[in-house]
N, C-alpha and C positions, 0 to 999 in steps of 0.2 A: 552318525545318523541323528542323534539328539541335537548336536550342534547345528546341523543343517536345518532342522525343524525350528530351533530357537531363532536362527538368523532369519528364516522366512517369516516367522511370526513377528519379529521386531521390524522387518521391512514393511509388513502389512500394517502394523500399528503406525509406523512413520507415514505411510501413504494415506492412511485414514486421517491422521492429524493434519496433514497438509491439505487434504480435501475439505475437512471441516473448517480449517482456517480460511480457505478460498471461498467457501460457501458463506461463511460469516461476513467476509469482506463484500461479497456480491450482494448480500441482503442489506448491508449498510448502504451501498450505493443505490439500491432500488427503493429504499425507504423514503426517498424524497429529500433527504438531508444533504445539503450542499456543503462540502468541505471548504477550508480556507484556500486550498490550492485548486479550486474547481469553479468553472463557469458552465452552466447548463443552459442551452438554448434549444428548446424542443426535445428532439431525440438525440442531440449531439452534445457531448460533454468535452470541454477543453480543460486540461489540467497540466500541472507541472510547475517547476520553479519559476518560469517566466510568468505564468498566470498568477501565481501567488505574489510575485513581486509587483505586478500591476494592481492587484486588488488591495494590497496592504496599505495602511495609513502611515506606518513607520517601518521603512525598509530595514533599519538596523535591528529590529526585533527578530527578523528572519535568521540572524546570525547568533542571537542570544539563546544559550541553552536553557535559561531560566525564564523564557518568555511565557506569558499567559497562554492558556489553551486556545484562545481565539485566533492565535497566529498559526495554529496547526502543529503537526509533528514532522520531523525530518523524515520519518519512515514513510510518510505519504508520498515523498518524492524520490523513492528508491525503487529499483527493479531488483527483485530477489532471484537468486539462483534456485531453480526448481529442486535440484538434488540436495543442496545443503540448507536452503532456507535463509542463507546469509545474503545481505545486500551486495550486489556486484556492479551496479551502475546508477547514475543519477538520471532522473527523468526531467529533462529540460522542458519539453513540450509534448503533449499527447492529445490525440483526438480519439474519442470513443463514440461509436455509432450505436 
């Protein structure tokens, strides 16, 4: 009985941490800050690896793990698995309304 309660509490904590991470990411997007991999036109935002490659001044910096912050993070172009939180796919091109 105690083990089931502990597992339920751990699952609840995990769900809350995922929710807070998503809300944090959503607030970053709504703050008006445009990321290196994003183009915003009105209410539509285009993002992904293709957009970042078009916007960058030095394409080789996108492959450099020690590139300056202005070139963005690789995590910006990944799609995460909801259950594990680990990256599962690359985002080549995305349109957000």
